[in-house]
C-alpha positions in Angstrom: 79.9 93.4 104.1 76.3 94.8 104.7 73.4 91.9 105.6 69.3 92.7 107.1 70.2 90.2 109.9 72.3 87.6 111.3 70.2 84.3 111.6 71.3 81.1 112.5 70.3 78.1 110.7 69.7 80.1 107.1 71.3 81.3 104.6 72.5 85.3 105.2 72.6 86.8 102.2 74.6 89.9 101.7 73.2 93.6 100.9 76.0 95.0 100.0 79.7 94.2 99.8 82.7 96.2 100.1 86.7 95.6 99.3 88.8 98.5 100.5 92.2 98.0 100.5 93.1 98.4 105.0 95.1 97.7 107.7 96.7 100.1 110.4 99.6 101.8 108.5 97.5 101.2 104.9 94.7 103.7 106.7 97.3 106.3 107.6 98.4 106.1 104.4 95.5 106.5 102.6 93.8 109.6 105.2 97.4 111.7 104.4 96.0 111.4 100.6 92.9 112.5 101.2 93.7 115.8 102.9 95.9 116.4 100.0 99.5 114.7 101.9 101.5 112.2 99.9 103.2 108.7 101.8 104.8 105.9 100.7 103.1 102.7 102.7 105.9 99.9 104.1 105.0 95.9 105.0 104.6 92.6 103.2 102.1 91.7 100.9 102.2 88.3 99.1 99.8 86.8 97.2 97.1 86.9 95.1 95.5 89.1 97.9 98.2 91.2 98.3 98.8 92.2 94.0 95.3 93.1 94.2 95.3 95.7 98.3 99.1 96.9 95.6 96.9 97.4 92.8 93.8 99.0 95.0 96.3 101.4 96.2 98.3 102.6 93.1 95.0 102.8 91.5 94.3 105.5 94.1 97.0 107.2 93.9 99.1 106.2 97.1 103.0 105.2 96.9 103.9 101.6 98.0 107.3 99.7 98.9 105.7 97.0 99.8 108.0 93.0 100.7 107.0 90.3 99.0 106.1 87.6 101.3 105.5 83.6 99.5 102.9 83.9 102.2 99.2 84.7 101.8 98.0 88.4 102.3 94.6 87.8 105.3 91.4 88.9 104.7 89.4 90.4 107.8 85.7 90.8 107.6 84.0 93.7 108.5 79.7 92.4 109.0 77.6 94.8 109.5 73.5 93.9 110.3 71.4 96.5 109.0 68.3 95.7 111.3 70.4 96.6 114.2 73.1 98.4 113.4 75.7 95.7 115.4 78.9 95.2 113.5 81.1 92.4 113.9 84.9 92.3 113.2 86.7 89.0 112.4 90.2 89.6 111.8 91.9 86.1 110.6 95.5 85.5 111.6 97.8 86.2 108.2 100.5 85.2 107.0 103.4 83.5 108.3 106.5 86.3 107.9 109.9 84.2 107.6 113.5 85.3 108.8 114.6 86.1 105.3 111.4 88.0 104.5 112.4 89.9 107.5 115.9 90.7 106.6 114.9 91.5 103.0 112.5 93.8 104.2 115.1 95.5 106.7 117.2 96.2 103.6 114.7 98.1 101.9 113.7 99.6 105.3 117.6 101.2 105.9 117.8 101.8 101.8 114.8 104.6 102.3 117.3 107.8 101.9 113.9 110.7 102.7 112.4 109.8 105.7 110.6 112.8 107.6 108.3 111.0 109.8 107.6 107.6 110.5 104.6 105.7 110.9 104.3 101.8 113.1 100.7 101.2 113.1 99.4 98.0 114.2 100.3 94.6 115.5 102.7 92.6 114.3 102.4 89.7 111.5 103.1 86.1 113.0 106.5 85.1 112.9 107.6 89.0 113.5 109.0 90.0 116.8 108.7 92.6 118.6 111.8 93.6 118.7 111.7 95.5 114.9 109.9 97.9 115.6 112.6 98.9 118.3 114.7 97.7 115.2 112.8 100.0 113.0 112.9 103.1 115.8 117.1 103.1 116.3 117.0 103.3 112.0 114.5 105.8 111.3 115.8 108.2 114.1 119.7 107.9 112.4 117.5 108.9 109.6 116.1 112.5 111.9 112.9 110.9 111.4 110.3 112.3 113.3 108.6 108.7 114.4 105.5 107.9 115.5 104.1 103.9 117.1 100.8 102.7 117.2 100.5 99.6 118.8 99.3 98.0 122.1 100.7 94.7 124.2 104.6 93.6 124.9 105.7 95.7 121.0 104.4 98.8 123.1 106.0 98.0 125.7 109.5 97.1 124.5 109.4 100.0 121.7 109.5 102.6 123.7 112.7 101.8 125.5 113.9 102.9 121.8 112.3 106.1 121.9 109.8 106.4 119.3 109.2 110.9 119.1 105.8 109.7 119.7 103.4 107.4 120.3 99.4 107.0 119.8 98.0 105.3 123.0 94.0 104.6 123.8 92.8 104.3 126.9 92.8 100.9 127.2 96.3 100.4 125.6 98.1 103.1 128.1 95.8 101.5 130.8 98.0 98.2 129.8 101.1 99.9 129.8 101.7 102.0 133.0 99.9 98.7 134.9 96.5 100.2 136.1 93.3 101.6 135.3 93.8 105.0 133.5 90.4 106.9 133.6 90.3 110.5 134.4 92.0 113.1 132.8 94.6 113.5 136.0 95.3 110.0 135.7 95.5 110.3 132.1 98.2 113.1 132.8 99.5 111.4 135.5 100.6 108.3 133.5 101.7 109.9 131.3 104.4 112.0 133.7 105.9 108.8 134.1 106.3 107.7 130.6 108.9 111.1 129.9 110.9 109.0 131.8 111.5 107.6 128.4 112.3 110.1 126.3 108.8 110.3 124.5 108.2 114.0 122.8 104.8 113.6 122.4 102.0 111.2 123.1 98.5 111.6 122.1 95.6 109.5 124.0 92.5 109.0 121.9 89.0 108.5 124.0 86.7 107.4 121.7 83.7 110.6 122.4 85.4 112.1 125.1 88.1 113.2 122.3 91.4 113.6 122.6 94.6 114.4 125.2 98.3 116.0 123.5 101.1 115.6 126.4 104.1 116.7 125.5 107.1 118.1 128.3 105.6 121.6 128.2 102.4 121.1 126.6 98.8 120.0 128.1 95.8 119.9 125.6 92.1 118.3 125.5 90.5 118.4 122.1 86.5 117.2 122.2 84.6 117.1 119.4 80.8 117.7 118.6 78.0 115.1 119.2 77.9 112.8 115.8 75.8 109.8 114.9 78.5 107.0 114.5 78.7 104.6 112.5 81.9 102.8 112.8 85.1 103.6 114.5 87.7 101.4 112.2 90.2 103.4 111.4 89.0 106.5 113.3 92.3 106.1 115.4 94.7 105.7 112.2 92.8 108.5 110.4 93.6 110.9 113.5 97.2 109.7 113.5 97.3 110.4 109.8 95.9 113.9 110.8 98.6 115.1 113.4 101.5 113.9 111.5 100.2 115.7 108.2 99.7 119.2 110.1 102.8 118.7 112.4 104.0 118.2 108.9 102.4 121.5 107.2 104.3 123.5 110.5 100.8 123.5 112.3 101.4 124.8 116.0 100.3 122.0 118.5 96.8 123.3 118.8 95.3 123.4 115.3 97.7 120.0 114.9 95.1 118.4 117.7 92.3 120.0 115.9 93.0 118.4 113.2 93.9 115.0 114.6 90.8 115.1 116.5 88.2 116.2 113.1 90.5 113.2 111.2 89.1 110.7 113.4 86.0 112.5 113.6 85.4 112.5 110.4 86.0 108.9 110.2 83.9 108.2 112.5 80.4 108.4 110.4 81.2 106.8 107.9 80.8 102.8 107.3 83.3 99.8 107.1 86.1 100.1 106.8 85.6 103.6 104.9 88.3 106.7 106.3 87.2 110.6 106.5 86.1 112.4 103.5 88.5 115.7 103.0 85.2 117.8 102.9 84.1 116.7 106.4 87.3 117.1 108.0 87.3 120.4 106.9 83.5 121.0 108.4 84.6 119.4 111.9 87.5 122.3 112.5 86.0 124.8 113.4 83.5 122.7 115.5 86.7 121.2 117.5 87.0 122.5 121.3 90.6 122.6 122.6 91.1 123.3 126.2 94.5 123.4 128.0 94.6 121.1 130.5 97.8 122.8 132.7 
């Protein structure tokens, strides 16, 4: 929602309202679709808002395989003040997921036979413990999938022990994961080196306007985008994940995968609210992303 300005003790009228199918994993699928790829969106949906969410995705040509739950899918609000460009994100608590619904989701997940990449993003719903990500990683490894984990806190700390292929923390999430402040490039590389003991093949660290760092056993690369006028950073990290996964799926070398990821994230930061990147902007930015080796 866009308003002119927030005022107290008075009616604030919206200038415009736009409804998006959103959420971290959904954002990844939306960007993959925008960039001429295809994926299947998984998760829990319930109630009228869940049907609306699914309908928006189907109408946009995005494949879905949701698990129905008794609770109502949440609606989050991004409120933008036009007068001073301030932005507020109001996140709802979301539904409680039952043990039976978790079991149904897992059975549906196990039946997927042609899984080449798996992206698991965001916090888990109420009623779902961080153990779920670990269980899904184990199952996906049996299927030979390239597994990307993009979460925070206990869910990230516990799940890396199950050896996802790739993690995508931002700088703050990386600091929490290793238990110390991580700010400089050398500190980021040292933290990534520490995490190698878990057998993680790729660590993709997003750094906002400072770009991204890709760390593997043999490669340390930095990508920096040109200065832009950012409108909303919501979904930028998810867009970067989508860009990296799609480029990797298409067989691009790691430098180009990182460039694609940085271009997708930067292009999303230029769009308002929960709107995501446009393919034309990503293509334009590709030639402007600078890649540097940190070896």
